[in-house]
Backbone of each chain as nested JSON, in Angstrom:
{
  "chains": [
    {"id": "A", "residues": [
      {"number": 1, "name": "MET", "atoms": {"N": [71.057, 32.614, -16.254], "CA": [71.393, 33.426, -14.342], "C": [70.299, 31.935, -14.083]}},
      {"number": 2, "name": "SER", "atoms": {"N": [70.47, 32.1, -12.932], "CA": [69.641, 30.805, -12.274], "C": [68.508, 31.926, -11.907]}},
      {"number": 3, "name": "ALA", "atoms": {"N": [67.314, 31.259, -11.368], "CA": [65.827, 31.899, -10.73], "C": [66.037, 32.544, -9.667]}},
      {"number": 4, "name": "THR", "atoms": {"N": [67.28, 31.512, -8.594], "CA": [67.423, 32.159, -7.651], "C": [67.767, 33.013, -7.156]}},
      {"number": 5, "name": "ASN", "atoms": {"N": [69.182, 33.759, -8.277], "CA": [69.48, 35.411, -8.23], "C": [68.764, 36.306, -8.557]}},
      {"number": 6, "name": "THR", "atoms": {"N": [67.47, 36.194, -7.321], "CA": [66.597, 37.374, -7.503], "C": [66.098, 37.956, -6.184]}},
      {"number": 7, "name": "VAL", "atoms": {"N": [66.167, 39.849, -6.077], "CA": [66.05, 39.862, -4.559], "C": [64.35, 40.515, -5.163]}},
      {"number": 8, "name": "PHE", "atoms": {"N": [63.646, 40.676, -4.484], "CA": [62.281, 40.911, -4.423], "C": [62.183, 42.17, -3.347]}},
      {"number": 9, "name": "ILE", "atoms": {"N": [62.052, 43.553, -3.598], "CA": [61.521, 44.647, -2.847], "C": [60.02, 45.045, -2.487]}},
      {"number": 10, "name": "GLY", "atoms": {"N": [60.421, 44.675, -1.038], "CA": [59.083, 45.301, 0.08], "C": [59.43, 46.249, 0.737]}},
      {"number": 11, "name": "LYS", "atoms": {"N": [58.707, 46.131, 1.886], "CA": [58.97, 47.253, 2.633], "C": [59.905, 47.472, 4.089]}},
      {"number": 12, "name": "LYS", "atoms": {"N": [60.543, 46.553, 4.031], "CA": [61.953, 46.555, 4.9], "C": [62.602, 47.834, 4.655]}},
      {"number": 13, "name": "PRO", "atoms": {"N": [63.829, 47.903, 5.528], "CA": [65.025, 49.209, 5.326], "C": [65.348, 48.39, 3.958]}},
      {"number": 14, "name": "VAL", "atoms": {"N": [65.708, 49.891, 3.369], "CA": [66.643, 49.475, 2.346], "C": [68.15, 48.59, 2.243]}},
      {"number": 15, "name": "MET", "atoms": {"N": [68.698, 48.432, 3.677], "CA": [69.608, 48.043, 3.522], "C": [69.597, 46.341, 3.573]}},
      {"number": 16, "name": "ASN", "atoms": {"N": [68.353, 45.717, 4.436], "CA": [67.976, 44.354, 3.94], "C": [68.395, 44.054, 2.656]}},
      {"number": 17, "name": "TYR", "atoms": {"N": [67.854, 44.774, 1.735], "CA": [68.158, 44.433, 0.277], "C": [69.539, 44.202, -0.134]}},
      {"number": 18, "name": "VAL", "atoms": {"N": [70.122, 45.423, 0.052], "CA": [71.671, 45.358, -0.341], "C": [72.322, 44.406, 0.147]}},
      {"number": 19, "name": "LEU", "atoms": {"N": [72.293, 43.806, 1.573], "CA": [73.116, 42.87, 2.192], "C": [72.803, 41.545, 1.435]}},
      {"number": 20, "name": "ALA", "atoms": {"N": [70.95, 41.428, 0.718], "CA": [70.758, 39.896, 0.394], "C": [71.866, 40.278, -0.936]}},
      {"number": 21, "name": "CYS", "atoms": {"N": [71.572, 41.224, -1.601], "CA": [72.493, 40.987, -3.002], "C": [73.464, 40.915, -3.178]}},
      {"number": 22, "name": "LEU", "atoms": {"N": [74.397, 41.691, -2.193], "CA": [75.805, 41.498, -1.581], "C": [76.151, 39.782, -1.49]}},
      {"number": 23, "name": "THR", "atoms": {"N": [75.048, 39.381, -0.438], "CA": [75.738, 37.812, -0.076], "C": [75.22, 37.004, -1.467]}},
      {"number": 24, "name": "LEU", "atoms": {"N": [74.289, 37.438, -2.42], "CA": [74.418, 36.361, -3.309], "C": [75.724, 36.533, -4.344]}},
      {"number": 25, "name": "PHE", "atoms": {"N": [75.908, 37.937, -4.409], "CA": [77.492, 38.041, -5.073], "C": [78.511, 37.216, -4.28]}},
      {"number": 26, "name": "GLN", "atoms": {"N": [78.6, 37.38, -3.081], "CA": [79.865, 36.72, -2.015], "C": [79.635, 35.219, -2.221]}},
      {"number": 27, "name": "ASN", "atoms": {"N": [78.177, 34.84, -2.563], "CA": [78.689, 33.591, -2.618], "C": [78.079, 32.805, -4.107]}},
      {"number": 28, "name": "GLY", "atoms": {"N": [78.675, 33.484, -4.67], "CA": [79.589, 32.99, -6.389], "C": [78.305, 33.648, -7.274]}},
      {"number": 29, "name": "ALA", "atoms": {"N": [77.2, 34.24, -7.299], "CA": [76.345, 34.661, -8.41], "C": [77.382, 35.723, -9.581]}},
      {"number": 30, "name": "THR", "atoms": {"N": [76.9, 35.738, -10.631], "CA": [77.678, 36.602, -11.69], "C": [76.944, 37.928, -11.834]}},
      {"number": 31, "name": "GLU", "atoms": {"N": [75.2, 37.087, -11.617], "CA": [74.259, 38.184, -12.28], "C": [72.872, 38.35, -11.09]}},
      {"number": 32, "name": "VAL", "atoms": {"N": [72.762, 39.17, -10.247], "CA": [71.969, 39.303, -9.496], "C": [70.445, 40.032, -9.94]}},
      {"number": 33, "name": "THR", "atoms": {"N": [69.388, 39.586, -9.947], "CA": [67.994, 40.65, -10.491], "C": [67.347, 41.429, -9.109]}},
      {"number": 34, "name": "ILE", "atoms": {"N": [67.187, 43.078, -9.396], "CA": [65.978, 43.391, -8.183], "C": [64.933, 43.441, -9.133]}},
      {"number": 35, "name": "LYS", "atoms": {"N": [63.518, 42.917, -8.135], "CA": [62.321, 43.102, -8.726], "C": [61.723, 43.74, -7.724]}},
      {"number": 36, "name": "ALA", "atoms": {"N": [60.773, 44.75, -8.074], "CA": [59.986, 45.773, -7.442], "C": [58.479, 46.056, -8.231]}},
      {"number": 37, "name": "ARG", "atoms": {"N": [57.64, 46.356, -7.65], "CA": [56.061, 47.161, -7.845], "C": [56.345, 47.769, -6.972]}},
      {"number": 38, "name": "GLY", "atoms": {"N": [55.177, 48.912, -7.971], "CA": [54.41, 50.453, -7.303], "C": [55.467, 51.327, -6.357]}},
      {"number": 39, "name": "LYS", "atoms": {"N": [55.152, 51.2, -5.473], "CA": [56.109, 52.585, -4.268], "C": [57.287, 51.928, -4.139]}},
      {"number": 40, "name": "ALA", "atoms": {"N": [57.352, 50.527, -3.964], "CA": [58.765, 50.219, -4.068], "C": [59.614, 50.049, -4.98]}},
      {"number": 41, "name": "ILE", "atoms": {"N": [59.438, 50.69, -6.081], "CA": [60.353, 50.744, -7.016], "C": [61.489, 51.571, -6.704]}},
      {"number": 42, "name": "SER", "atoms": {"N": [60.764, 52.678, -5.757], "CA": [62.267, 53.638, -5.715], "C": [63.159, 53.146, -4.862]}},
      {"number": 43, "name": "THR", "atoms": {"N": [62.49, 52.331, -3.686], "CA": [63.488, 51.564, -3.484], "C": [64.519, 50.668, -3.959]}},
      {"number": 44, "name": "ALA", "atoms": {"N": [63.881, 49.79, -5.143], "CA": [64.877, 49.056, -5.99], "C": [66.2, 49.744, -6.075]}},
      {"number": 45, "name": "VAL", "atoms": {"N": [65.596, 51.316, -7.008], "CA": [67.07, 51.929, -7.34], "C": [67.912, 52.272, -6.554]}},
      {"number": 46, "name": "ASP", "atoms": {"N": [67.291, 52.489, -5.238], "CA": [68.257, 52.86, -3.635], "C": [69.172, 51.665, -3.66]}},
      {"number": 47, "name": "SER", "atoms": {"N": [68.545, 50.58, -3.458], "CA": [69.161, 49.596, -3.286], "C": [70.469, 49.31, -3.994]}},
      {"number": 48, "name": "ALA", "atoms": {"N": [70.076, 49.225, -5.603], "CA": [71.139, 49.182, -6.72], "C": [72.212, 49.989, -6.287]}},
      {"number": 49, "name": "GLU", "atoms": {"N": [71.767, 51.416, -6.041], "CA": [72.73, 52.674, -6.473], "C": [73.88, 52.07, -4.733]}},
      {"number": 50, "name": "ILE", "atoms": {"N": [73.433, 51.702, -3.943], "CA": [73.795, 51.983, -2.83], "C": [74.738, 50.677, -2.986]}},
      {"number": 51, "name": "LEU", "atoms": {"N": [74.055, 49.57, -3.212], "CA": [75.233, 48.441, -3.524], "C": [76.669, 48.849, -4.172]}},
      {"number": 52, "name": "ARG", "atoms": {"N": [76.568, 49.253, -5.658], "CA": [77.369, 50.054, -6.57], "C": [78.313, 51.337, -5.923]}},
      {"number": 53, "name": "LYS", "atoms": {"N": [77.23, 52.111, -5.428], "CA": [78.68, 53.191, -4.818], "C": [79.124, 53.169, -3.498]}},
      {"number": 54, "name": "LYS", "atoms": {"N": [78.535, 52.062, -2.597], "CA": [79.027, 52.029, -1.086], "C": [79.95, 50.703, -1.016]}},
      {"number": 55, "name": "PHE", "atoms": {"N": [79.505, 49.426, -1.534], "CA": [79.886, 48.347, -1.619], "C": [80.505, 47.599, -2.531]}},
      {"number": 56, "name": "SER", "atoms": {"N": [80.273, 47.751, -3.337], "CA": [81.006, 46.641, -4.787], "C": [80.908, 47.673, -6.1]}},
      {"number": 57, "name": "PRO", "atoms": {"N": [81.929, 48.312, -6.379], "CA": [81.93, 49.309, -7.732], "C": [82.262, 48.266, -8.665]}},
      {"number": 58, "name": "ASP", "atoms": {"N": [82.693, 47.238, -8.53], "CA": [82.471, 46.409, -9.804], "C": [81.27, 45.569, -10.156]}},
      {"number": 59, "name": "VAL", "atoms": {"N": [80.391, 46.511, -9.845], "CA": [78.977, 45.608, -10.056], "C": [77.999, 46.682, -11.036]}},
      {"number": 60, "name": "GLN", "atoms": {"N": [78.249, 46.443, -11.942], "CA": [77.253, 47.471, -12.86], "C": [75.567, 46.778, -13.14]}},
      {"number": 61, "name": "VAL", "atoms": {"N": [75.47, 47.767, -13.716], "CA": [74.117, 47.76, -13.94], "C": [74.065, 47.548, -15.516]}},
      {"number": 62, "name": "LYS", "atoms": {"N": [73.763, 46.442, -15.817], "CA": [73.62, 45.619, -17.187], "C": [72.568, 46.28, -17.851]}},
      {"number": 63, "name": "GLU", "atoms": {"N": [71.059, 45.694, -17.042], "CA": [69.709, 46.014, -17.952], "C": [68.523, 46.535, -17.184]}},
      {"number": 64, "name": "ILE", "atoms": {"N": [67.885, 47.447, -17.302], "CA": [66.963, 48.196, -16.784], "C": [65.458, 47.572, -17.722]}},
      {"number": 65, "name": "LYS", "atoms": {"N": [64.584, 46.873, -16.791], "CA": [63.541, 46.788, -17.558], "C": [62.206, 47.416, -16.837]}},
      {"number": 66, "name": "ILE", "atoms": {"N": [61.105, 48.34, -17.563], "CA": [59.817, 48.638, -16.784], "C": [58.82, 48.094, -17.479]}},
      {"number": 67, "name": "ASP", "atoms": {"N": [58.118, 47.473, -16.509], "CA": [56.393, 46.76, -16.699], "C": [55.332, 47.242, -16.592]}},
      {"number": 68, "name": "THR", "atoms": {"N": [54.462, 46.884, -16.974], "CA": [53.192, 47.114, -16.179], "C": [52.633, 45.681, -15.675]}},
      {"number": 69, "name": "GLU", "atoms": {"N": [52.303, 45.333, -14.305], "CA": [51.65, 43.985, -14.238], "C": [50.066, 43.927, -13.587]}},
      {"number": 70, "name": "GLN", "atoms": {"N": [49.182, 43.241, -13.692], "CA": [47.983, 42.959, -13.295], "C": [47.838, 42.668, -11.998]}},
      {"number": 71, "name": "VAL", "atoms": {"N": [46.98, 43.563, -11.016], "CA": [47.373, 42.548, -9.401], "C": [46.046, 42.908, -9.2]}},
      {"number": 72, "name": "LYS", "atoms": {"N": [44.924, 41.558, -8.661], "CA": [44.154, 41.238, -8.232], "C": [43.852, 41.129, -7.002]}},
      {"number": 73, "name": "ASP", "atoms": {"N": [42.764, 42.02, -6.557], "CA": [42.678, 42.291, -5.054], "C": [41.867, 41.32, -4.384]}},
      {"number": 74, "name": "GLY", "atoms": {"N": [42.053, 40.448, -3.778], "CA": [41.956, 39.552, -2.777], "C": [40.594, 39.647, -2.484]}},
      {"number": 75, "name": "GLU", "atoms": {"N": [40.422, 40.788, -2.074], "CA": [38.513, 41.0, -0.916], "C": [37.82, 41.091, -2.18]}},
      {"number": 76, "name": "THR", "atoms": {"N": [38.173, 42.482, -3.243], "CA": [37.209, 43.021, -3.87], "C": [37.049, 42.172, -5.041]}},
      {"number": 77, "name": "GLY", "atoms": {"N": [38.128, 41.588, -5.563], "CA": [38.451, 40.664, -7.127], "C": [38.626, 41.816, -8.028]}},
      {"number": 78, "name": "ALA", "atoms": {"N": [38.601, 43.258, -7.537], "CA": [39.147, 44.041, -9.148], "C": [40.418, 43.767, -9.086]}},
      {"number": 79, "name": "THR", "atoms": {"N": [40.332, 44.26, -10.412], "CA": [42.306, 44.377, -11.091], "C": [42.742, 45.229, -11.183]}},
      {"number": 80, "name": "SER", "atoms": {"N": [43.715, 45.875, -10.851], "CA": [44.759, 46.856, -10.793], "C": [46.14, 46.821, -11.554]}},
      {"number": 81, "name": "ASN", "atoms": {"N": [46.237, 48.01, -12.669], "CA": [47.207, 48.016, -13.22], "C": [48.594, 48.737, -11.892]}},
      {"number": 82, "name": "VAL", "atoms": {"N": [49.648, 47.73, -12.171], "CA": [51.188, 48.526, -11.173], "C": [52.422, 48.465, -11.752]}},
      {"number": 83, "name": "SER", "atoms": {"N": [53.239, 49.37, -12.111], "CA": [54.247, 49.29, -12.543], "C": [55.429, 48.561, -11.667]}},
      {"number": 84, "name": "SER", "atoms": {"N": [56.13, 47.918, -12.73], "CA": [57.242, 47.018, -12.015], "C": [58.771, 46.943, -12.784]}},
      {"number": 85, "name": "ILE", "atoms": {"N": [59.401, 46.947, -12.161], "CA": [61.155, 47.302, -12.458], "C": [61.806, 46.255, -12.188]}},
      {"number": 86, "name": "GLU", "atoms": {"N": [62.485, 45.802, -13.463], "CA": [63.621, 44.997, -13.003], "C": [64.876, 45.146, -13.178]}},
      {"number": 87, "name": "ILE", "atoms": {"N": [65.996, 45.248, -12.519], "CA": [66.753, 45.821, -12.679], "C": [68.355, 44.403, -12.552]}},
      {"number": 88, "name": "LEU", "atoms": {"N": [68.818, 44.374, -13.424], "CA": [69.698, 43.074, -13.606], "C": [71.392, 43.768, -13.653]}},
      {"number": 89, "name": "LEU", "atoms": {"N": [71.896, 43.282, -12.445], "CA": [72.816, 43.66, -11.709], "C": [74.649, 42.705, -12.077]}},
      {"number": 90, "name": "ALA", "atoms": {"N": [74.972, 42.78, -12.839], "CA": [76.142, 42.257, -12.896], "C": [77.834, 42.136, -12.348]}},
      {"number": 91, "name": "LYS", "atoms": {"N": [78.686, 41.294, -12.083], "CA": [79.814, 41.781, -11.455], "C": [80.867, 41.373, -12.768]}}
    ]},
    {"id": "B", "residues": [
      {"number": 1, "name": "MET", "atoms": {"N": [68.856, 65.098, -29.418], "CA": [67.665, 65.097, -28.752], "C": [67.724, 66.966, -28.061]}},
      {"number": 2, "name": "SER", "atoms": {"N": [66.909, 67.492, -28.046], "CA": [66.946, 69.08, -27.584], "C": [66.912, 68.86, -25.936]}},
      {"number": 3, "name": "ALA", "atoms": {"N": [67.297, 69.788, -25.559], "CA": [67.271, 69.608, -23.561], "C": [66.013, 70.121, -23.179]}},
      {"number": 4, "name": "THR", "atoms": {"N": [65.163, 70.488, -24.091], "CA": [63.613, 71.066, -23.928], "C": [62.906, 69.988, -23.521]}},
      {"number": 5, "name": "ASN", "atoms": {"N": [63.32, 68.733, -24.679], "CA": [61.984, 67.654, -24.364], "C": [62.401, 66.948, -23.065]}},
      {"number": 6, "name": "THR", "atoms": {"N": [62.423, 67.401, -21.85], "CA": [62.526, 67.101, -20.695], "C": [61.464, 67.144, -19.464]}},
      {"number": 7, "name": "VAL", "atoms": {"N": [60.795, 65.638, -18.983], "CA": [59.817, 66.055, -18.249], "C": [60.509, 65.598, -17.006]}},
      {"number": 8, "name": "PHE", "atoms": {"N": [60.282, 66.808, -15.816], "CA": [60.752, 66.357, -14.232], "C": [59.287, 66.293, -13.591]}},
      {"number": 9, "name": "ILE", "atoms": {"N": [59.804, 64.504, -13.066], "CA": [58.425, 64.411, -12.2], "C": [58.65, 64.92, -10.676]}},
      {"number": 10, "name": "GLY", "atoms": {"N": [57.658, 65.214, -10.024], "CA": [57.45, 65.991, -9.001], "C": [56.16, 65.29, -8.079]}},
      {"number": 11, "name": "LYS", "atoms": {"N": [55.558, 66.334, -7.645], "CA": [54.454, 65.567, -6.412], "C": [53.234, 66.009, -7.126]}},
      {"number": 12, "name": "LYS", "atoms": {"N": [53.155, 66.122, -8.083], "CA": [51.841, 66.376, -9.068], "C": [51.24, 64.919, -9.411]}},
      {"number": 13, "name": "PRO", "atoms": {"N": [49.506, 64.763, -9.338], "CA": [49.19, 63.426, -9.898], "C": [49.677, 63.405, -11.198]}},
      {"number": 14, "name": "VAL", "atoms": {"N": [49.848, 61.787, -11.205], "CA": [50.691, 61.295, -12.477], "C": [50.217, 61.806, -13.927]}},
      {"number": 15, "name": "MET", "atoms": {"N": [48.908, 61.714, -13.861], "CA": [48.26, 62.12, -15.377], "C": [48.785, 63.447, -15.866]}},
      {"number": 16, "name": "ASN", "atoms": {"N": [49.756, 64.35, -15.389], "CA": [49.976, 65.652, -15.185], "C": [50.958, 65.367, -15.688]}},
      {"number": 17, "name": "TYR", "atoms": {"N": [51.708, 64.204, -15.924], "CA": [53.199, 64.0, -16.408], "C": [53.223, 63.349, -17.393]}},
      {"number": 18, "name": "VAL", "atoms": {"N": [52.296, 62.398, -17.408], "CA": [51.44, 61.473, -19.194], "C": [51.386, 62.618, -20.06]}},
      {"number": 19, "name": "LEU", "atoms": {"N": [50.54, 63.475, -19.524], "CA": [49.963, 64.472, -20.101], "C": [51.154, 65.803, -20.996]}},
      {"number": 20, "name": "ALA", "atoms": {"N": [52.239, 65.829, -20.023], "CA": [53.287, 66.396, -20.521], "C": [53.924, 65.81, -21.685]}},
      {"number": 21, "name": "CYS", "atoms": {"N": [54.389, 64.629, -21.795], "CA": [54.765, 63.558, -22.511], "C": [54.4, 63.674, -23.946]}},
      {"number": 22, "name": "LEU", "atoms": {"N": [53.047, 63.451, -23.747], "CA": [52.438, 63.197, -24.548], "C": [52.033, 64.781, -25.805]}},
      {"number": 23, "name": "THR", "atoms": {"N": [52.032, 65.836, -25.048], "CA": [52.267, 66.976, -25.55], "C": [53.439, 67.304, -26.171]}},
      {"number": 24, "name": "LEU", "atoms": {"N": [54.819, 67.005, -25.842], "CA": [55.77, 67.168, -26.086], "C": [55.874, 66.483, -27.805]}},
      {"number": 25, "name": "PHE", "atoms": {"N": [55.46, 65.051, -27.716], "CA": [55.208, 63.79, -28.76], "C": [54.608, 64.874, -29.558]}},
      {"number": 26, "name": "GLN", "atoms": {"N": [53.337, 65.12, -29.491], "CA": [52.264, 65.313, -30.438], "C": [52.993, 66.951, -30.993]}},
      {"number": 27, "name": "ASN", "atoms": {"N": [53.907, 67.741, -29.999], "CA": [54.556, 68.931, -30.821], "C": [55.449, 68.16, -31.42]}},
      {"number": 28, "name": "GLY", "atoms": {"N": [55.786, 67.443, -31.933], "CA": [57.047, 66.796, -33.018], "C": [58.38, 66.176, -32.212]}},
      {"number": 29, "name": "ALA", "atoms": {"N": [58.42, 66.572, -30.824], "CA": [59.42, 65.543, -30.48], "C": [59.33, 64.296, -30.685]}},
      {"number": 30, "name": "THR", "atoms": {"N": [60.549, 63.49, -31.0], "CA": [60.531, 62.243, -31.81], "C": [61.681, 61.515, -30.389]}},
      {"number": 31, "name": "GLU", "atoms": {"N": [62.011, 62.208, -29.114], "CA": [62.536, 61.388, -28.251], "C": [62.305, 62.646, -26.49]}},
      {"number": 32, "name": "VAL", "atoms": {"N": [61.635, 61.738, -25.552], "CA": [61.398, 62.792, -24.632], "C": [61.771, 62.113, -23.157]}},
      {"number": 33, "name": "THR", "atoms": {"N": [62.541, 62.812, -22.521], "CA": [63.26, 62.112, -20.936], "C": [62.139, 62.624, -20.116]}},
      {"number": 34, "name": "ILE", "atoms": {"N": [61.984, 61.355, -19.333], "CA": [61.236, 61.623, -18.214], "C": [62.746, 61.642, -16.827]}},
      {"number": 35, "name": "LYS", "atoms": {"N": [62.757, 62.617, -16.177], "CA": [63.626, 62.617, -14.813], "C": [62.575, 62.336, -13.563]}},
      {"number": 36, "name": "ALA", "atoms": {"N": [63.419, 61.584, -12.523], "CA": [62.674, 62.001, -11.386], "C": [63.899, 61.429, -9.983]}},
      {"number": 37, "name": "ARG", "atoms": {"N": [63.532, 62.045, -8.845], "CA": [64.698, 61.679, -7.622], "C": [63.69, 61.433, -7.073]}},
      {"number": 38, "name": "GLY", "atoms": {"N": [64.589, 60.201, -5.911], "CA": [63.717, 59.713, -4.6], "C": [62.549, 59.301, -4.618]}},
      {"number": 39, "name": "LYS", "atoms": {"N": [62.002, 59.138, -4.507], "CA": [60.173, 59.152, -4.107], "C": [59.469, 58.913, -5.327]}},
      {"number": 40, "name": "ALA", "atoms": {"N": [59.717, 59.975, -6.136], "CA": [59.374, 60.745, -7.333], "C": [59.393, 59.315, -8.315]}},
      {"number": 41, "name": "ILE", "atoms": {"N": [60.778, 58.646, -8.306], "CA": [61.151, 57.454, -9.307], "C": [59.992, 56.583, -9.753]}},
      {"number": 42, "name": "SER", "atoms": {"N": [59.255, 56.024, -8.276], "CA": [57.893, 55.088, -9.33], "C": [56.784, 55.948, -9.892]}},
      {"number": 43, "name": "THR", "atoms": {"N": [56.717, 56.941, -9.799], "CA": [55.641, 58.279, -10.69], "C": [56.407, 57.989, -11.668]}},
      {"number": 44, "name": "ALA", "atoms": {"N": [57.622, 58.062, -11.918], "CA": [58.348, 58.259, -13.238], "C": [58.013, 56.921, -14.447]}},
      {"number": 45, "name": "VAL", "atoms": {"N": [58.284, 56.0, -13.798], "CA": [57.961, 54.689, -13.767], "C": [56.284, 54.35, -14.831]}},
      {"number": 46, "name": "ASP", "atoms": {"N": [55.525, 54.814, -13.413], "CA": [53.884, 55.043, -13.586], "C": [53.953, 55.641, -15.132]}},
      {"number": 47, "name": "SER", "atoms": {"N": [54.099, 56.911, -14.974], "CA": [53.737, 57.807, -16.369], "C": [54.637, 57.211, -17.437]}},
      {"number": 48, "name": "ALA", "atoms": {"N": [55.875, 56.472, -17.49], "CA": [56.153, 55.848, -18.72], "C": [55.271, 54.901, -19.441]}},
      {"number": 49, "name": "GLU", "atoms": {"N": [54.468, 54.303, -18.373], "CA": [53.857, 53.028, -18.65], "C": [52.697, 53.544, -18.881]}},
      {"number": 50, "name": "ILE", "atoms": {"N": [52.148, 54.209, -18.267], "CA": [50.309, 54.866, -18.694], "C": [50.807, 55.24, -19.943]}},
      {"number": 51, "name": "LEU", "atoms": {"N": [51.611, 56.204, -20.019], "CA": [51.68, 56.813, -21.381], "C": [51.811, 55.611, -22.788]}},
      {"number": 52, "name": "ARG", "atoms": {"N": [52.618, 54.704, -22.439], "CA": [52.926, 53.504, -23.669], "C": [51.672, 52.459, -23.437]}},
      {"number": 53, "name": "LYS", "atoms": {"N": [51.038, 52.138, -22.219], "CA": [50.246, 51.385, -22.533], "C": [48.77, 51.633, -22.634]}},
      {"number": 54, "name": "LYS", "atoms": {"N": [48.759, 52.982, -22.186], "CA": [47.157, 53.461, -22.663], "C": [46.914, 54.337, -23.587]}},
      {"number": 55, "name": "PHE", "atoms": {"N": [47.728, 55.102, -24.201], "CA": [48.101, 56.557, -24.888], "C": [48.93, 56.521, -26.517]}},
      {"number": 56, "name": "SER", "atoms": {"N": [49.799, 55.905, -26.01], "CA": [50.767, 56.07, -27.409], "C": [51.703, 54.386, -27.573]}},
      {"number": 57, "name": "PRO", "atoms": {"N": [51.012, 53.487, -28.167], "CA": [51.69, 52.35, -28.034], "C": [52.893, 52.28, -29.118]}},
      {"number": 58, "name": "ASP", "atoms": {"N": [53.171, 53.433, -29.88], "CA": [54.023, 53.652, -30.345], "C": [55.467, 54.247, -29.913]}},
      {"number": 59, "name": "VAL", "atoms": {"N": [55.408, 54.659, -28.969], "CA": [56.235, 55.044, -28.147], "C": [57.118, 53.671, -27.344]}},
      {"number": 60, "name": "GLN", "atoms": {"N": [58.095, 54.045, -27.53], "CA": [59.187, 52.483, -26.98], "C": [60.162, 53.446, -25.676]}},
      {"number": 61, "name": "VAL", "atoms": {"N": [60.322, 52.423, -24.871], "CA": [61.407, 52.797, -23.807], "C": [62.672, 52.581, -24.266]}},
      {"number": 62, "name": "LYS", "atoms": {"N": [63.575, 53.543, -24.248], "CA": [64.893, 53.174, -25.683], "C": [65.786, 52.948, -24.654]}},
      {"number": 63, "name": "GLU", "atoms": {"N": [65.803, 53.526, -23.377], "CA": [66.79, 53.59, -22.333], "C": [66.5, 53.946, -21.225]}},
      {"number": 64, "name": "ILE", "atoms": {"N": [66.918, 52.987, -20.136], "CA": [66.681, 53.608, -18.567], "C": [68.121, 53.805, -18.013]}},
      {"number": 65, "name": "LYS", "atoms": {"N": [68.626, 55.115, -17.381], "CA": [69.652, 54.485, -16.676], "C": [69.548, 55.412, -14.95]}},
      {"number": 66, "name": "ILE", "atoms": {"N": [70.347, 54.732, -14.116], "CA": [69.695, 55.259, -12.917], "C": [71.209, 55.73, -12.192]}},
      {"number": 67, "name": "ASP", "atoms": {"N": [71.083, 56.706, -11.357], "CA": [72.101, 57.425, -10.825], "C": [72.246, 57.381, -9.449]}},
      {"number": 68, "name": "THR", "atoms": {"N": [72.897, 58.653, -8.703], "CA": [73.285, 58.728, -7.619], "C": [73.461, 60.35, -7.326]}},
      {"number": 69, "name": "GLU", "atoms": {"N": [72.617, 61.052, -6.914], "CA": [72.669, 62.383, -7.188], "C": [73.294, 63.222, -5.342]}},
      {"number": 70, "name": "GLN", "atoms": {"N": [74.206, 63.901, -5.147], "CA": [74.279, 64.491, -3.822], "C": [73.173, 66.108, -3.744]}},
      {"number": 71, "name": "VAL", "atoms": {"N": [72.673, 65.833, -2.695], "CA": [71.471, 66.824, -2.912], "C": [72.076, 68.006, -1.087]}},
      {"number": 72, "name": "LYS", "atoms": {"N": [72.083, 69.192, -1.629], "CA": [72.293, 69.265, -0.127], "C": [71.322, 70.455, 0.163]}},
      {"number": 73, "name": "ASP", "atoms": {"N": [70.87, 70.149, 1.665], "CA": [70.253, 70.937, 1.987], "C": [70.237, 72.245, 2.692]}},
      {"number": 74, "name": "GLY", "atoms": {"N": [69.243, 73.107, 2.212], "CA": [69.295, 74.417, 2.389], "C": [69.679, 74.838, 3.817]}},
      {"number": 75, "name": "GLU", "atoms": {"N": [68.929, 74.419, 4.96], "CA": [69.139, 75.145, 6.069], "C": [70.303, 74.497, 6.958]}},
      {"number": 76, "name": "THR", "atoms": {"N": [70.41, 73.296, 6.966], "CA": [71.206, 72.665, 7.445], "C": [72.699, 72.413, 7.084]}},
      {"number": 77, "name": "GLY", "atoms": {"N": [72.789, 72.342, 5.613], "CA": [73.865, 72.414, 4.604], "C": [74.5, 71.148, 4.622]}},
      {"number": 78, "name": "ALA", "atoms": {"N": [73.902, 70.126, 5.302], "CA": [74.457, 68.584, 5.075], "C": [74.126, 68.375, 3.553]}},
      {"number": 79, "name": "THR", "atoms": {"N": [74.971, 67.411, 3.054], "CA": [74.622, 66.448, 2.0], "C": [74.132, 65.123, 2.201]}},
      {"number": 80, "name": "SER", "atoms": {"N": [73.417, 64.853, 1.217], "CA": [72.932, 63.755, 1.333], "C": [72.875, 63.047, -0.007]}},
      {"number": 81, "name": "ASN", "atoms": {"N": [72.243, 61.916, -0.46], "CA": [72.594, 61.261, -1.493], "C": [71.127, 60.89, -2.014]}},
      {"number": 82, "name": "VAL", "atoms": {"N": [70.904, 60.861, -3.018], "CA": [69.512, 60.701, -3.531], "C": [69.577, 59.905, -4.615]}},
      {"number": 83, "name": "SER", "atoms": {"N": [68.627, 58.799, -5.088], "CA": [68.989, 57.832, -6.01], "C": [67.851, 58.729, -7.398]}},
      {"number": 84, "name": "SER", "atoms": {"N": [68.486, 58.588, -8.589], "CA": [67.776, 59.144, -9.521], "C": [67.643, 58.448, -11.006]}},
      {"number": 85, "name": "ILE", "atoms": {"N": [66.212, 58.605, -11.775], "CA": [65.809, 57.449, -12.477], "C": [66.118, 58.278, -13.898]}},
      {"number": 86, "name": "GLU", "atoms": {"N": [66.771, 58.118, -15.337], "CA": [65.956, 58.961, -16.461], "C": [66.056, 57.725, -16.989]}},
      {"number": 87, "name": "ILE", "atoms": {"N": [64.64, 58.368, -17.966], "CA": [63.581, 57.065, -18.703], "C": [63.61, 57.704, -20.132]}},
      {"number": 88, "name": "LEU", "atoms": {"N": [64.501, 57.196, -21.625], "CA": [64.622, 57.83, -22.606], "C": [63.602, 57.526, -23.219]}},
      {"number": 89, "name": "LEU", "atoms": {"N": [62.036, 57.683, -23.591], "CA": [61.065, 57.665, -24.631], "C": [61.269, 58.032, -26.389]}},
      {"number": 90, "name": "ALA", "atoms": {"N": [61.326, 57.19, -26.582], "CA": [61.174, 57.286, -28.061], "C": [60.145, 56.933, -28.87]}},
      {"number": 91, "name": "LYS", "atoms": {"N": [59.636, 57.852, -29.941], "CA": [58.739, 57.312, -31.021], "C": [59.139, 56.648, -32.096]}}
    ]}
  ]
}
């Protein structure tokens, strides 16, 4: 899998991320990874599910990994732990 | 795995769910499933990560499944789709 086939989930509407994945698959990608941290994790799962159930029934969830990342606050310099998820989708 | 070894994630503080899992494992469970829907999915991942990283390093994430559930609104009768997650933890 190329490192470019990754969709990072942020605060945009969920359909933006569904379309981003769809575009990658239509451009020939066989695997796309959805990555998210913190509250965006629910949006990551939503994106994967909408993609599979509404747009591409041939896309499968191949692997899901969860982890903890350390995030440093730019202002206070304090580090905090935030959960992350990686959903590997494959055609 | 017994059906009782399931922790449903809701809107309580995340430590409630971490402690619920911890108690199940200490009472002899070898597998605990964390289930959540919608926005609670991030809390489910947080619970699993806090449990593993802070309290029980011997607990492993064995399997993660995502799915879509249909939820019916009691007032309007309209059905809507909501994403769900199941995190299977094992000792």
